[in-house]
Structure formats: structure tokens, C-alpha cells
N, C-alpha and C positions, 0 to 999 in steps of 0.2 A: 324560776320556780323558789317561791320561799314556804318553807315549812314551818309551825312553831311547833315547840317543845311538847305543849297540851293541846289536846282536842282533836278533831278530826284533819287529816289533812288537806292542803289548800286544794283549791281548784286547779285544772291543769289551764295553763292562760289558752288553749286552741278553745276550751268550750267557752270563756267569756267571751274571747276574741270573736266565735260565730255567734254569740248572741248580740255583740254590739254591732256587730254587719249585717244582720237582719233586723235587728233595732234601725239602723240606719236607713234599708230599703224600703223599708216599708213606713218611716217617719215617725219613729215610736222612741221618744228620746229619754222619757222622764226612766230614771232606775226602778220606780217603784211599777211603774206600768208594765218592765219591761222581768221585773220578777213576777208580777200577774201573767202573763203570758207563757212562763217557763209551766204554769200550772193549768190554764186553762185551753190556753193554744195548740191541737195537734200535731201540728209545723214545728212549733220550736219544740214540744215533746220529744218528736223523733230526729231532731234537729243534735238536741244536748242530752239524748239518751235517757229521758225521764227526769235528769241534774236539777233543781229548783236551787239557784244560788240567791242569796238573802240581797236586798237594795243594796244594803252598804258593801258589799263584797262587789256587785257589779259598778256602785258609782267609782269606789274606790279603785276599781282595776283601769278604768276609763280615766282617772284625774292621773295615777301615778305610772300609767303608759303610756301620755300622749305622743311622746315625740317616735317610739314603735309601731302605734298605730298609725300615723301620718306615712310613715315608710311603708306599712301594708295597703293605702289605697295607693302609693306611687306606685307599687309593684302592679298595682290591676291598671296601670298605664302602660306598663312596657307590657302584658298580657294582650292588651289591646291591641300594642304596635306592630306584636308578632302574628297575630293572627289579620295582620290590615286593615285594623278597623281605622288606624293614625296616618293619616298619607304624609303629614308631614311636611307636605309642600305648600301651604297656605294655613295661617292659623291668624285669630282675629282677636285682641284683647279690650277688655271695658270694665266698668266699673259697676257698685252698688252701694249704695250709705246704707247701713244698718242704726237704727237711733241707739244709743247708748242707755245703760240705767244711771242717767246723772243727768239731774235737769240743768238748763241753762245758768239758773242762780247760782249753782252750786258750781261753775267753771267759772274759769279768775286769771283775767291777764295785768298786768301792769296798772294800763288805763283804770282796768275797773276797781281794783284795787284804791289808786291813790283817789278814785273820786268817790269812793266810801269813807277813807281816812280826812278827805277835805271835810267832807259833810259832816261828819263825829267833832272835828274841831271847830267848825263853826259853830255846833250846837254846843259845846263847850263852854266856850267863848258867851255863847247868849245865854246860859244857863248862869255863869260866873258872875254875868253882870247883874241878873235878877238876884243873884243871891246877895250881893254886897246892899243892894238898894232895900231890900225883904224886910221886914219889922217881925212878919208873924213868926214863928218858932214851929208850928206844923207846916206851912209852906215851905219853910228853909228844909225843915228834913224830909219833905217829898221831893225838891231841887237836889238835896245832896243822895236822894237814892236813884233820882235821875242821870248825876252826874260818873256817880259810880258804876252805873248800869252801859252808859256809854263809853266809859274809862277799859270796861272789862271789853265789849266789842271792839275797841281801837285795839288791845291788844291780841285779840284774834286774826285782824285784818295785819296787824305788825307780822303775826307768826305765819301767814299765810304768806305774803311778801317774802319772807325768809326763805321760806318753800320753795318758791317761785324762783329765787334766785339762786338755791343750789343744785335747782334739777337741771336750770342751764336753759329750760324749754320756754318758748313765749306764753304758754298756759298751762295751765294746771286743774286737774276735774279731782274732786274730792270722794266724790260718790265713788265713782268708776275713773281710776287712776290713768287708764291708757287711752281714754278716749278723749276727742278732741272737737273744740266748736269747729266747725266747716259748713260751706254753704251744702245745701242738697239740689237743692234744683231753683233754678233763676235767682232770686233775689231771698229765697225761706232759708235761714240756716238751722242748725242743729246738732247736740253734743252727740258725735255719731261717731261709727268706725267705715272706713271704704275698702269696702274688700272687690279686690283685684282678681279676674279669672280671665282665663286663657283657654281658646277653645279650636280643635282643630274642624277643618272645612272640610275633611272626608264624608265623616258623618255625625257630625256637629258633636264630637263627644270635649266636654270639657276635661281638659288634664293638669292644669294649675289651678291655684288660686292662694291668693295673700292677704289675709285679714292684716289692714294697717291704718295710721291716724291720721294719713297725710293724703294733700287731695291727689287729683291726677297728674298736677305741670312735672313732679318726680318720679312717676310710678311706673312710666316705658321701658328704660333702660335697667330697672331690677328684673321685670317680668321678661325681658328677653334673654337676659341672663340666664334666667331659672329654663326657660324655653330649652334656651340651647345644651344645657344639661341633661333635661327631663329625654329630649329628645335624640341628643347624642349626636347632632349634626344642626350647622348654620345653614341650609341650603334652600330655607324656606322665605317666606313672603312673609311679613307680618303687618296687619292692618289695626291701626288705631286713627280714632278721631280727632278732632282740632285739638279738645282737652288736654291731650298730650304734648302741643305743640311746644317743644322747649329746647333750645340750643344744646342742652348738654346731656339730654336723650338722646337727641338726633347724634351725637358727637359717638355715646358710647355703642350704638347699634351702630354707627360705622365701623370702631374699634373692633366691633363681631363681627364686621363682615354681613350683614343682616340686611 
């Protein structure tokens, strides 16, 4: 709990956590909407004892305590386990793709960058050839402006190429850096995130999730390792579809004795 020297004392973390969980359970994600709920919703008034935190306070609490909040949700899994709601004998895993805030045109790999560089080089060669044969001063000025514009674009792609090499990743996204271009379904592709989820068969309760930017082929081993840690056992049977059929992932399952 942090208190500033001036002004009123900070809200107790339990107050903001209760508000966050209430919003999660009732599908209210916006900090401004949660602020409104504190002033008009009788349930929230009772829950927070009529306290009305500002939307900035709510937003900063969520941003500054992301890891701690995640631990709280995993603690609910242990509560469910203690009440016998999670059998830990049969589990199933699958994924879903969520489109990122990054368009396809703002996602680059080496092949795409090289294609743009080759196109610019071709245009520059054409402009230079036209410039040498041009005698009209106004036309020359227009051609020079076009050359400068394409040189500027070339510098941008060179900067992206350098960024790609430094990242050691096969692709980069400029608007939403963590997202990746992947197959969403059939042959449809999007710049997206892949969210892996694991569910217990007893009462169909999801007990784990992981937001990734990779496809399913390398996901099963990590999710099984997490399931073993959360459930504190490896005596369960895990079900996955053939999208997860990779030798290295079966090797991980075998090493975990699942």
C-alpha cells in the first residue's frame, strides 16, 4: 500500500480488487464504466461501502498490479479444487485467435521488406533515367521531389529491416509489437494473438490460460507443464486435437509422465 505525502490516503487494495473482480464477473472492463457503477449500482455501493474511486485510480491499479491480480485468479482455482469442483483426472486444451490492433500492412518479414526495397530501387532507377533525358525545368523539379520521397521511404524500410534483425524474430508488427501474423482458420490469416486455454472435465471449469503470439504446434508442452504446476499432480489425461501434433511436444508430455 502506497501513500502520498499530500492529499487523502490511498484506497485499500482490497477495495479496488473487489471492484475489479466485480467488473470481471459482470463484463464491465472500462475503468470509466466501473467508476459510474460505484455511483449508481447498489450492489457496488454495498461492496465498496459507498467508496467511489476515480477511473484513473482504477486503471492504474489494474496496470500496476497485473501479476498480483493474476495470482488472485489462480488462487480461485485452488479454492475450486478444495471444494472438489476440479477433478484433475481429465483435462482438455485448445486455443482461439484474437485479432490484434495491428493491420497486415503494418506487419513485416524479411521477404516483404525486400519486396518493398526492390520496388523502390526500380522506381528510383526509372526516375533517374527520366531525369537525365528531361529538358523541362518544372518536370525535373517534380521528378526530384519523387526521388526524394522514395529515398525517404527506403530509409524507413531499412530502419524496419534493422529492427527485424535486432529482434531475432521472423516478423515484426509496428502498431502492436507483441502480435504476429498467423493462420486464423483454413487459409485466412490475420495479425493476431493466440490464447491457449485448459479446462477440467469434471464441471467444465477453465483453470488456466496463456496469451501467446505463436500457433498451436509448439504450445502443448508448455500448457501441460503449467497444468501440472497448477493442479499439483501429473496423474491426469490430457486431450488435444491434431493441431498440436508435434514430436517435441510429445517428448515434453512423456518427460512430465502425462
